[in-house]
N, C-alpha and C positions, 0 to 999 in steps of 0.2 A: 504494500500500500504506500502511496506517496501523495504529497500535496503540492499545490502551486503557491508560490510566494509572490508578493507584490514587488514591482520594479522600484517603487519609490523608496524602498529600504536600501537600495544600492547607492553607494557614494557617487557614482557617475551618472545618476539618473538624468540630469538635465542635459547630458551630452549625447543622449540617444533617444530614439523614438520609444515610448513606453509600450510594453507588451507583457502578457502573462507568460511566465516561464517556470520550468521545473528547477528546483534547487534542493540539494541535500541539506537537511537541517543540522544545526550545530548541536552536538550531543550535550545534554545537561547532566549534572552530577548523579542524580538518582538513576536516571535512565542508563548512564554508563555503567554504574555498579550492577544494575539488574542484568544488563547484557553480559557482563563478565561472569556473574554468578551462574546464569543459565547455561552459557556456553562452556564455562569451566567445569561445572558439575557433569554436564553431558559427556565431555571428553574424558573426564576422570573415570566415569562409570563404564565407558567403553574400553579404556586402556586397562583398568584394574577391575576385572570382573567380580572378584569377591566383594570389593567395595561397592560396586554397582548393585549386587544382589542384596547387600545389607541395607543400602540407602532406599532401594525400591520397596523392600519388605517393611521398613519402618516409617517411611514418609509418604508413600502413595496413599490415596483415599480408598478404603474398601469398607463396605458396610459392616462386615463381621467384626473387625478389629475396633472400629470406631464405636459401635453400639455396645459391644461386650466389655471393652476395656476403657472406653471414653478417652481415646487417644486424640485429643483435640489439636495437637500440634500438626497432625496430618493435613488439616485444612489450610495451613500455610505452606508446609513443606512440599506438598504435591505440585504447587505452582512452579517450582524450580526443577521439576523433572519432566522429561519428554520421552516419547517412544524411541527406544534404542534401535529399533528395527526400521524406523522411518525418519530419516534426517529431515525430511520436508516438514514434519511436525514442529521441530525446533526452528527451522529456517523461517517458515511463514510467521510464527509468533514473534520472532526477533525482528523481522522486517516491520511488522505492525508496531512493535514497541519503539523501534528506531524512528519511524516516521510520525507516529501520533504522540508518543510520550513527551518529547521536548516541548511541544506546543502547550500541553496541559501543565507541565511542571513550571514553565515560565508564567503561565496565566495565574496559577496558584503559586504557592511556595513549595519547596522540596518536601517538607514534612507532610503537608496536606496531600500532595500528589501521591506519596508513598502509601499513606493510609488508605486513600481512595483505591489505589491499585490493588493492595492486598485484600481490602474488603470485597471488591468485585470478585476476586478469586475465591474468597471464603464463601460468598453467596453461591458461586458455582458448585463448590464442594458440597454445601448443604443441600442444594437442589438435587444433585446427583444421589446423595444418600437418601433423601426423602422419596425420590421416584424409583430407586433401585428395587423397591419391593413390588413394583408393578411389572407384570410379565412383558409389557412392551419395551421396557428399559433393560431389565435384567441386572445381574450383579457381576462385578468384576473389579478391576483396579482402575482408578482415575488418576491420570497425570497430565500436566501441561498448564501453560499460562494463558490458555485461550479465553477463559472466563474473564480474566483481568484485561486482556487485550481488547476483547469485544466490549467490555465496559467502557474502555477509553473511546472506542469507535462511537458508541452511542452518545457519550458525553460530548465529543467533538461535533457530532451531527447536530446537537442542540446549540452548543456555544458558537460554532463556526460553520454555519450552513453553506458558506460559499466554497468550502473545501471540496476538492475532487480527489477521489481515490481510484486506484487501478485494480480492477478485478481481472487477473491474468494480464492482458495487454489493452484492455478497454477502459477508458476513463469514464467514471460514473460519479454523479453528484453524491456526496457523502450520505445525505438523507435517503436517497434512493437505495444506495448500497445497504444501509442499516435496515431499511424496511424489507428488502429482499432476503437478507440473512435471517431476520426474525421470522418471516413467513416460512422459510425453508425449515428452520429449527422446530417450529410448532408442528408443521406437517410431519416431519420425520419422527418426532417424539410420539405423536398420537398414532402413527401407523406402525411404530416399532421398527423403523428402518435401521440401516447400518449405523453404528455409533450413536444410537438414540441417547445413551447415557451421557456421552460427551456433549451432545447437543443440548441436553438439559442443563449442563453447566454453562454452556455458551449463552443460552437464553437468559439464565438467571443473572449472569454477569452483565448482559446488556440491560436488563430491567433495572438492576441496582444502579448501574452507571448513569443511564438516562434518567431514571426516577430521581436520583439524588440531585442531579444538576437542574432538573426542571421543577421538582416539587419542594425541595428543602428551603430555598429562599422564600418561597411563597408561604409555606407553612410557618416558618420562623417569624416572618413579618406580620402574619395575620394576628398574632397574639402580643404584639408590641406596638407602641405609637409609631406613626409614620416617620417621625424625626429620627428614629433609631433604625432606619432601614439597613439591611445587611450590606456590608462593605463590598462583598463579592458582586452582588446584584448591581449596586450603584456603579462599580468599576466596569462591569460588563456593558451596562447601558451607555456609559460614556465612550467606551471603546467602540461600540457599534455605531454611535453617532459620528465619530471620527472617520470610521471606515466608509460610511455612506457619503460623507462630504468628499473624501479623497477619491472615491469612485466617480463622483460627479466631475471633479476636477480632471481626473485622468481621461475621462470621456471627452471633455472639452479640449484637452491637449491633443488627443488622437484626431479630432475633427478639425481643429483650428490652429494647432501648433502651440509651442511653449510660449511664444510671444503674445498670445492672446490672454494670458493670465493676468489678473489684477495683483496688486501688491499683497493684498490680504490672502489671496489664493496661493501665491508663492510661499507666504509665511506658513500657511496651513500645511503645505507639502513638506516644508523644512522641518516643522515640528513633528509631523508624522514619521519622517525619516529618522529623527533622533529617538522617537519612542520605539520604533522597530529595532534600532541598533542597540538600545539599552536592554530590550527584551531578549535580544539574541546574544547579549554579552559581548558586543563588538567594542 
């Protein structure tokens, strides 16, 4: 999955005609550590097989061990394990983490992002445990960061609807992609299709991720005076207003050229550039 960034964040913006273009995101601290942990554990388990057997026995999610012995650490541990016989399982999750994670970590702060990431994974594990008693899902071992990754996808779809993701080689609006994934997971769970248990975790991660971003600010502010509105919601509204104004200015430049901008419009672009550079750690 990947996203498009805006040209006005480039230092040489005024020297070239504006256009939407693909850029690799700058990795943020928590995302970098998560990437290292996931890849490192995967390689260690492949190279040292006894270690791999031990880790998967004690940290994957399975209904028998969790219910009988209440081994709650599995709800976090399984998120750092992936199918040793299918490298694509790891690769696809890490690609999603690389492209979506930095955006959310910069929008929030690192601690909040990490908590959000892990909770989406926990929701996926709990959903799998709850549904594993139904014959359509069945029992087995659950591993993978997919619940957390898809929670991020749902959150970005609400916070940044202008994003585009790639499904295979096809660019798809992020909200369309999220809706398609959710529909597929629901159908697969109810029909007992292949990997229905994994899809139960995927769906739960998306519901928690999207539900938190959409509902929490509204529920929180409903029971407090308007003057104490949540900082996250206020910041997001201000950010959205800036984006809309910048889009209007960029459209004007595309049609009439950079020379058509007023002094105030140039100032707005300059401020937007500084904001994007600060968010990217430039």
